[in-house]
C-alpha positions in Angstrom: 88.5 98.5 84.3 90.1 101.6 83.9 91.0 102.3 80.6 93.8 104.7 80.5 97.6 103.1 80.7 99.0 102.4 83.5 100.7 105.5 86.0 103.7 104.9 86.6 104.1 107.3 90.0 101.5 107.4 92.8 100.6 110.8 94.3 98.9 110.3 97.6 97.3 113.0 99.4 97.9 112.7 103.3 95.3 114.0 105.5 92.4 111.8 106.2 93.5 109.7 103.3 97.0 108.3 105.2 96.6 110.5 108.6 93.6 109.6 110.9 92.0 113.0 111.5 89.6 111.4 113.6 92.0 111.1 116.2 91.1 115.3 116.8 87.6 113.9 117.8 88.2 113.8 121.5 89.1 117.3 121.6 86.0 118.4 119.5 83.9 116.3 122.0 85.9 118.0 125.1 85.2 121.9 123.4 81.8 121.2 121.8 80.0 118.2 123.6 79.8 116.6 120.4 82.6 114.7 118.0 80.8 115.5 115.2 81.3 118.8 114.7 84.9 117.6 113.9 83.3 117.5 110.2 81.5 120.7 110.2 85.2 122.6 111.3 86.7 120.1 108.5 84.2 121.0 106.0 84.7 124.5 107.0 88.5 124.3 106.6 88.3 122.7 102.9 85.6 125.4 101.8 87.6 128.1 102.6 91.0 127.2 101.2 89.2 126.8 97.9 87.5 129.9 98.3 91.4 132.0 99.1 92.7 130.1 96.0 89.4 131.0 93.8 90.0 134.8 95.3 94.0 134.4 94.4 94.9 134.8 97.7 96.9 132.4 100.0 97.1 131.8 104.0 99.0 128.6 105.0 96.5 125.8 105.5 97.6 125.6 109.1 96.8 129.2 110.0 93.5 128.5 108.2 93.0 125.4 110.1 92.9 127.4 113.3 90.8 130.0 112.0 88.0 127.6 110.9 88.2 126.2 114.6 88.0 129.7 115.8 85.0 130.4 113.3 83.5 127.0 114.6 83.8 128.0 118.3 82.2 131.2 117.4 79.2 129.9 115.5 78.3 127.6 118.9 79.1 130.0 121.5 82.5 128.1 122.7 85.4 130.3 124.3 88.7 128.6 122.9 91.8 129.6 125.3 95.6 128.8 124.2 95.6 126.2 125.2 92.8 124.5 123.3 94.8 125.6 120.0 97.9 124.2 121.1 96.2 121.1 121.5 94.2 121.1 118.6 98.2 122.2 116.6 99.6 119.3 118.4 96.9 116.6 117.4 97.4 117.7 114.0 100.9 117.2 113.7 100.6 113.6 115.5 98.1 112.1 113.5 98.2 108.7 113.4 98.1 106.4 110.0 95.5 104.4 109.1 95.7 101.0 109.6 95.7 100.3 105.9 98.3 103.0 104.8 101.6 101.2 105.4 100.0 97.4 104.0 99.0 99.4 100.9 102.6 101.3 100.4 104.4 98.3 100.8 102.6 96.5 98.2 103.0 99.9 95.6 106.9 100.3 96.4 107.3 96.5 96.2 105.6 96.3 92.4 107.9 99.3 91.5 105.7 102.3 91.5 107.2 105.6 92.6 105.5 106.9 95.5 105.3 110.8 96.7 102.6 112.7 98.8 100.7 116.0 98.1 99.3 117.9 101.0 97.2 121.3 101.2 99.4 121.8 104.6 102.7 123.7 104.7 105.8 121.7 104.9 106.9 121.5 108.6 110.5 121.1 110.5 110.8 117.1 111.7 109.5 115.0 113.0 106.8 115.9 110.4 103.2 114.4 110.4 104.3 111.8 108.1 107.7 110.8 110.1 105.6 111.0 113.3 102.9 108.4 111.4 105.7 106.3 110.6 104.8 106.7 106.7 107.7 109.0 105.7 110.1 106.1 104.8 107.7 105.0 101.5 107.8 108.3 100.0 110.5 109.6 97.3 109.3 113.1 97.9 106.7 115.1 99.6 105.1 118.0 97.7 103.3 121.0 99.6 100.4 123.4 97.5 102.7 126.3 99.6 105.2 125.8 96.6 102.5 127.1 94.3 100.6 129.3 96.5 97.3 127.7 96.0 95.1 124.8 97.3 94.3 121.7 95.8 92.1 121.1 93.5 94.0 124.0 91.4 95.3 122.3 88.5 98.8 124.2 89.0 99.2 122.4 92.3 99.3 118.9 90.5 101.4 120.2 87.3 104.0 121.2 90.1 104.4 117.5 90.9 104.2 116.2 87.2 106.9 118.8 86.5 109.6 118.2 89.6 109.2 114.6 89.0 109.6 115.2 84.7 106.7 113.3 84.2 103.6 113.6 82.0 100.2 114.2 83.5 98.9 110.9 82.4 101.7 109.3 84.4 100.4 110.5 87.3 97.7 108.7 89.8 96.3 110.9 92.5 95.0 108.8 95.6 92.6 110.6 97.8 89.5 109.9 100.0 87.7 113.7 99.4 86.2 113.4 95.3 86.8 117.3 95.1 90.7 115.9 94.9 90.4 113.6 92.9 87.8 115.6 90.5 90.8 118.1 90.0 93.5 115.7 89.2 91.7 114.3 86.8 90.4 117.5 85.1 94.3 118.3 85.2 95.0 115.1 83.2 96.2 112.6 86.1 94.8 109.4 86.5 92.9 109.0 90.1 92.0 106.4 92.9 89.2 107.2 95.2 89.6 105.2 98.5 85.8 105.5 100.0 86.6 106.5 103.6 83.7 107.2 106.1 82.1 110.5 105.3 83.2 110.6 101.5 81.1 109.2 98.7 81.2 109.1 94.7 78.7 112.3 93.3 76.4 111.0 91.0 75.8 114.4 89.0 76.5 114.8 84.9 80.4 115.8 83.7 81.3 114.4 87.3 84.5 112.3 86.6 84.8 108.7 87.9 87.7 107.6 89.3 89.8 105.6 87.7 90.0 103.4 90.7 87.7 102.6 93.6 87.9 100.9 96.6 86.9 101.1 100.6 90.2 100.7 101.9 93.9 101.5 100.5 94.8 98.0 100.0 92.2 96.6 97.3 92.9 100.2 95.7 96.6 99.2 95.6 95.8 96.3 94.5 93.4 97.1 91.9 96.4 99.8 90.9 99.1 96.6 90.7 96.7 94.9 88.6 96.5 97.0 85.8 100.0 98.0 85.9 100.2 93.9 85.1 98.0 93.9 82.0 99.1 97.0 80.4 
């Protein structure tokens, strides 16, 4: 069991943790003849978002996403049309919630936790992806890294949330299905909850922090967080 005090604020990553990016798979299957190229694109997007931050540069995540799609198309000698780009943007804005998201959020809200989101994506006009997915009602506030112009896992992104909510870093628990995100949160002083969705796993290497909570679905993860709060 985790030894840290129970967190009071649960901070959710959005893309892939709450919203299902596999809804983009039909587009990648059509463009590349292989829906698994979706994962190649996403890896490029994460790599270059972090590269921009390490280089003290910033371009909005959505623009990097389109650029990474073009890069992936160039690598595979695929020609993209304006229609393809528009479909990509539309699908990105309309990703559905994972089935376990709403039940887990309901449990945490009913248990008295403050719920917010922290995403690499830029702020969008209504309806937002969370509104489209029917999840926005659960959250007190939604934070975007655009406010600090650095992508996760830069410490400034997590610190921004604590400062805005007037809480200590240790009061935050980041929920994410990306270990690079939980590593960054823990290094910044937050607690972390790791949901092991497909294509994501623990990294068994020296000095890699183990998340405070680990489960294969958000509902079980929520139950672990609630159980910890009841014993603290």
